[in-house]
C-alpha positions in Angstrom: 19.7 7.1 -35.7 20.0 5.8 -32.2 20.9 2.0 -32.2 18.1 1.4 -29.6 15.3 2.6 -32.0 14.7 -0.6 -33.9 14.3 -2.3 -30.4 11.9 0.2 -28.9 9.9 0.3 -32.1 9.6 -3.5 -32.2 8.7 -3.9 -28.7 6.1 -1.1 -28.7 4.6 -2.5 -31.9 4.4 -6.1 -30.6 2.8 -4.5 -27.2 0.2 -2.4 -29.3 -0.7 -5.6 -31.2 -1.8 -7.2 -27.9 -3.7 -4.0 -26.7 -3.1 -0.9 -24.7 0.4 0.2 -23.9 1.7 2.9 -21.6 4.9 4.7 -22.8 7.2 6.5 -20.4 8.9 9.7 -21.6 10.9 12.8 -20.6 8.5 15.6 -21.9 11.4 18.0 -21.5 13.3 16.5 -24.3 13.7 18.1 -27.7 11.0 17.3 -30.2 8.4 16.2 -27.7 5.0 17.7 -28.5 2.5 17.5 -25.4 0.0 20.1 -23.8 1.7 23.0 -22.3 0.8 22.0 -18.7 2.8 18.6 -19.3 5.9 20.0 -20.9 8.1 20.0 -17.6 7.3 16.5 -16.9 10.5 14.3 -16.3 8.3 11.1 -16.3 5.2 11.5 -18.3 3.2 8.3 -18.7 0.8 8.3 -21.8 -1.5 5.3 -22.8 -1.7 4.4 -26.5 -3.9 2.0 -28.3 -5.1 1.3 -31.9 -8.6 1.6 -30.5 -8.5 5.2 -29.5 -10.4 7.6 -31.3 -9.5 9.2 -33.7 -7.6 6.0 -34.8 -4.3 8.0 -36.0 -1.7 6.3 -34.1 1.6 6.3 -36.1 4.7 4.4 -34.9 7.6 5.4 -37.4 11.3 6.0 -37.7 11.0 9.4 -36.0 9.0 8.2 -33.0 5.2 8.1 -32.1 2.5 10.5 -33.1 -1.0 10.3 -32.2 -4.2 12.4 -30.9 -4.7 11.9 -27.3 -7.4 13.5 -24.8 -6.2 15.5 -21.9 -8.8 16.7 -19.5 -11.4 16.3 -22.3 -9.4 18.2 -24.9 -7.8 16.4 -28.0 -4.1 17.2 -28.5 -1.9 15.8 -31.2 1.1 14.4 -29.4 4.8 13.7 -30.9 7.3 11.7 -29.0 10.6 11.1 -30.6 12.4 7.7 -29.7 15.2 9.5 -27.7 12.5 10.8 -25.2 10.8 7.5 -24.7 12.6 5.3 -22.0 10.1 2.6 -21.1 7.2 0.6 -22.4 4.7 -1.1 -20.4 2.0 -3.5 -21.7 -1.4 -3.3 -20.0 -2.4 -6.8 -21.2 0.8 -8.9 -20.3 1.9 -6.4 -17.6 5.6 -6.6 -19.2 7.8 -3.6 -19.0 10.9 -2.7 -21.1 13.3 0.1 -19.9 15.9 2.0 -21.6 18.0 3.5 -18.7 20.3 5.4 -21.3 17.4 7.5 -22.1 16.0 7.9 -18.4 16.0 11.5 -17.0 18.9 11.6 -14.3 16.3 12.3 -11.5 14.7 8.7 -12.2 18.2 7.1 -12.3 19.2 8.6 -9.1 15.9 7.3 -7.4 16.6 3.8 -8.8 19.9 4.0 -7.3 18.4 4.6 -3.7 16.0 1.7 -4.3 17.4 -1.4 -5.7 14.1 -3.4 -5.9 13.2 -4.7 -9.5 9.5 -4.6 -9.9 8.0 -8.2 -10.7 7.5 -8.8 -14.5 10.1 -6.2 -15.7 12.5 -7.2 -18.4 15.7 -5.2 -18.3 16.9 -3.6 -21.5 20.2 -2.5 -20.1 19.9 -2.1 -16.5 17.1 -1.8 -13.9 14.1 0.6 -14.5 13.2 3.1 -11.6 11.1 1.7 -8.8 7.4 2.8 -9.1 6.4 5.6 -7.0 3.9 4.4 -4.4 0.8 6.6 -4.4 -2.3 6.1 -2.2 -4.8 4.0 -4.1 -8.2 5.4 -4.3 -11.0 3.1 -2.9 -14.6 3.0 -4.0 -17.3 2.5 -1.6 -21.1 2.4 -2.0 -22.8 5.4 -0.7 -26.4 4.9 0.4 -29.0 7.6 0.7 -29.7 8.4 4.3 -32.5 6.4 5.9 -35.9 8.1 5.7 -37.4 8.9 9.3 -40.2 6.5 9.9 -43.5 8.1 9.9 -46.1 6.6 12.1 -48.5 4.5 10.0 -52.0 5.9 9.3 -54.7 3.7 11.3 -55.9 2.1 7.9 -52.4 0.7 7.2 -51.5 -0.4 10.8 -54.3 -2.9 10.7 -52.3 -5.2 8.2 -51.1 -5.6 4.7 -53.5 -5.0 1.8 -53.7 -6.9 -1.5 -51.9 -4.2 -3.4 -48.1 -4.1 -3.4 -46.4 -1.0 -2.2 -45.5 1.5 -4.6 -41.8 1.3 -5.7 -39.5 4.0 -4.5 -38.1 6.3 -7.2 -34.5 6.1 -7.8 -32.0 8.7 -6.7 -29.8 8.7 -9.9 -30.7 10.3 -13.2 -29.3 9.9 -16.8 -27.1 12.8 -18.0 -26.3 12.9 -21.6 
C-alpha cells in the first residue's frame, strides 16, 4: 500500500464530515471507473457528500466508491487512492495536494506558474494553479414591454373603484 494512503483517507474523511468535498483525480489511471466520456480526463473533478442520493459513499483501504449523477444518469464510480491527487473542501475552502500522484501535464503547468492559491495546504509540493475560466453571469430577463394601447373613453376619464386585474405570470411550473 502507498504510504500516502492513510493521509489521503484521513483528510478526505475529515473533510466529508464537514460537508461536500471535491476530489481531483486522473481518470486514465488503472482501476478508475467513471463514465466512458470521462475516461481520458487527466484532471477530473468529482463532488462527494454523505448527503447524496443514494447514500452509498464508501471510503476504504482501496479507495473511494459511490454512485454519482452524470448528465442525469447514475453511474457507480470507483477511484483508487493512486488516482486521487488532491482533495478540496467546499465548506472550509482548504485543499490538500499530492504532487507525486499528479499527471505530468498538471505538474508541467504548475512549473510555468508559481502562484500558490490562497488557502492551499501543501502535502509535498505546490498544487497546480487553477485554470482560469470565464464565469457565468446571471441577469434578470424581463419580458418586452407591451405596447400601450389607447384607453377606451370610459377609462380615460379617471380611475374606477375596482382594482386593475392582475397580470398573469409568464412562468409555469414544470414537474
